[in-house]
C-alpha positions as CSV (number, residue, x, y, z in Angstrom):
1,X,-37.3,20.2,-11.7
2,X,-41.0,20.1,-12.5
3,X,-42.2,18.0,-15.4
4,X,-43.6,19.9,-18.3
5,X,-47.2,19.3,-19.2
6,X,-48.0,18.2,-22.8
7,X,-49.0,21.0,-25.1
8,X,-52.3,19.5,-26.2
9,X,-54.3,16.7,-24.9
10,X,-56.3,14.7,-27.4
11,X,-59.2,12.4,-26.7
12,X,-60.2,9.6,-28.8
13,X,-63.5,7.7,-28.5
14,X,-63.7,4.1,-27.3
15,X,-64.3,1.7,-30.1
16,X,-65.7,-1.7,-29.6
17,X,-65.5,-4.3,-32.3
18,X,-67.1,-7.7,-32.6
19,X,-65.6,-10.7,-34.4
20,X,-66.8,-14.1,-35.2
21,X,-64.5,-17.2,-35.0
22,X,-64.4,-19.9,-37.6
23,X,-66.4,-22.0,-35.1
24,X,-69.2,-19.5,-34.9
25,X,-68.6,-17.9,-31.5
26,X,-68.7,-14.2,-31.1
27,X,-66.0,-12.4,-29.1
28,X,-66.0,-8.7,-28.2
29,X,-62.7,-6.9,-28.7
30,X,-62.7,-3.7,-26.7
31,X,-59.9,-1.3,-27.7
32,X,-59.7,1.6,-25.3
33,X,-57.6,4.6,-26.2
34,X,-55.9,6.6,-23.6
35,X,-57.8,9.4,-21.8
36,X,-56.1,12.8,-21.5
37,X,-55.2,12.1,-17.9
38,X,-53.4,8.8,-18.8
39,X,-51.5,10.5,-21.5
40,X,-50.5,13.3,-19.1
41,X,-49.5,10.8,-16.4
42,X,-47.3,8.8,-18.9
43,X,-45.7,12.0,-20.1
44,X,-44.9,13.1,-16.5
45,X,-43.6,9.7,-15.7
46,X,-41.3,9.6,-18.7
47,X,-40.1,13.1,-17.9
48,X,-39.4,12.1,-14.3
49,X,-37.6,8.9,-15.5
50,X,-35.4,10.9,-17.8
51,X,-34.7,13.4,-15.0
52,X,-33.7,10.5,-12.7
53,X,-31.4,9.0,-15.3
54,X,-29.8,12.4,-15.8
55,X,-29.4,12.8,-12.1
56,X,-27.9,9.4,-11.7
57,X,-25.4,10.1,-14.5
58,X,-24.4,13.4,-12.9
59,X,-23.9,11.6,-9.5
60,X,-21.8,9.0,-11.2
61,X,-19.7,11.6,-12.9
62,X,-19.3,13.5,-9.6
63,X,-18.4,10.2,-7.8
64,X,-15.7,9.5,-10.4
65,X,-14.3,13.0,-10.0
66,X,-14.2,12.8,-6.2
67,X,-12.6,9.3,-6.4
68,X,-10.0,10.6,-8.7
69,X,-9.2,13.5,-6.4
70,X,-9.0,11.2,-3.4
71,X,-6.8,8.8,-5.3
72,X,-4.4,11.6,-6.3
73,X,-4.4,13.0,-2.8
74,X,-3.6,9.5,-1.3
75,X,-0.9,8.9,-3.8
76,X,0.8,12.2,-3.0
77,X,0.5,11.6,0.7
78,X,2.0,8.1,0.2
79,X,4.8,9.4,-1.9
80,X,5.6,12.0,0.8
81,X,5.5,9.4,3.6
82,X,7.7,7.1,1.5
83,X,10.3,9.7,0.9
84,X,10.3,10.8,4.6
85,X,10.6,7.1,5.6
86,X,13.6,6.7,3.3
87,X,15.4,9.7,4.7
88,X,14.6,8.7,8.3
89,X,15.8,5.1,7.7
90,X,19.0,6.3,6.0
91,X,19.7,8.6,9.0
92,X,19.0,5.8,11.4
93,X,21.2,3.4,9.5
94,X,24.1,5.9,9.4
95,X,23.6,6.4,13.2
96,X,23.7,2.7,13.7
97,X,26.8,2.3,11.6
98,X,28.5,5.0,13.6
99,X,27.5,3.4,17.0
100,X,28.6,0.0,15.8
101,X,32.0,1.4,14.8
102,X,32.4,3.1,18.2
103,X,31.4,-0.1,20.0
104,X,34.0,-2.1,18.1
105,X,36.7,0.6,18.8
106,X,35.7,0.6,22.5
107,X,35.9,-3.2,22.7
108,X,39.3,-3.1,20.9
109,X,40.6,-0.7,23.6
110,X,39.3,-2.9,26.4
111,X,40.9,-6.0,25.0
112,X,44.2,-4.1,24.3
113,X,44.3,-2.7,27.9
114,X,43.7,-6.2,29.3
115,X,46.4,-7.9,27.1
116,X,49.1,-7.1,29.6
117,X,47.1,-8.8,32.3
118,X,46.7,-11.8,30.2
119,X,50.5,-11.9,29.6
120,X,51.1,-12.0,33.3
121,X,48.4,-14.4,34.4
122,X,48.0,-16.8,31.5
123,X,51.1,-16.3,29.4
124,X,52.4,-14.1,26.6
125,X,50.9,-16.4,23.9
126,X,47.4,-15.5,25.1
127,X,48.3,-11.8,25.4
128,X,49.4,-11.9,21.8
129,X,46.0,-13.4,20.8
130,X,44.3,-10.6,22.6
131,X,46.4,-8.0,20.9
132,X,45.7,-9.6,17.5
133,X,42.0,-9.6,18.2
134,X,42.1,-6.0,19.3
135,X,44.0,-5.0,16.1
136,X,41.4,-6.9,14.0
137,X,38.5,-5.2,15.8
138,X,40.2,-1.8,15.3
139,X,40.7,-2.5,11.6
140,X,37.1,-3.6,11.1
141,X,35.8,-0.5,12.9
142,X,38.0,1.7,10.7
143,X,36.7,-0.1,7.5
144,X,33.1,0.3,8.8
145,X,33.6,4.0,9.2
146,X,35.1,4.5,5.8
147,X,32.4,2.6,3.8
148,X,29.0,4.0,2.8
149,X,25.8,2.1,3.5
150,X,25.5,1.2,-0.2
151,X,29.0,-0.3,-0.2
152,X,28.2,-2.3,2.9
153,X,24.9,-3.5,1.4
154,X,26.7,-4.6,-1.8
155,X,29.4,-6.4,0.2
156,X,26.7,-8.1,2.4
157,X,24.9,-9.4,-0.7
158,X,28.1,-10.7,-2.2
159,X,29.0,-12.5,1.1
160,X,25.6,-14.1,1.2
161,X,25.9,-15.3,-2.4
162,X,29.3,-16.8,-1.7
163,X,28.3,-18.7,1.4
164,X,24.5,-18.8,2.1
165,X,24.8,-21.4,4.9
166,X,27.1,-19.1,6.9
167,X,24.7,-16.2,6.3
168,X,21.8,-18.3,7.6
169,X,23.8,-19.4,10.6
170,X,24.8,-15.8,11.5
171,X,21.3,-14.6,11.1
172,X,20.1,-17.4,13.4
173,X,22.8,-16.5,15.9
174,X,21.9,-12.8,15.8
175,X,18.2,-13.6,16.2
176,X,19.0,-15.8,19.2
177,X,20.9,-12.9,20.8
178,X,18.2,-10.4,20.2
179,X,15.6,-12.8,21.5
180,X,17.7,-13.3,24.7
181,X,18.3,-9.5,24.9
182,X,14.6,-8.5,24.7
183,X,13.2,-11.3,26.9
């Protein structure tokens, strides 16, 4: 935008005054009034300054608007990713629960099949221990299948509250096995 010129330029004459101090010295006080070019320059400078302030305010408002749009866009994307992650994690947890139950059932079958061999080689007492362990594994696999993830999480929290030392020991044991597994 171009700065507007002032409507009229006025010129005032230069006035010089002389004053005398109380001591008797004379000083010249020169008062100069603005020439038409100075007045016009000041006017243009002030107009440019006002225009710059208005431009800065407009840029600030635009920056705030864009920041708000980006913030909303990021929040929406974050919410979408969060909900997708929750769905995916629930699916993976259900899949893991199913595989754990199948593994327990498979281990129970293997132990049950080998119980007869234990009866012959070691004695019927050890065969009965194997059958008991097989039955216990089968019951735990069935319970795992029947319960939802929320029920399992609640039971886990309750077990940890009842005996935190056992929970820490089991966590350390599981961590040790995973460390050995992925070595």
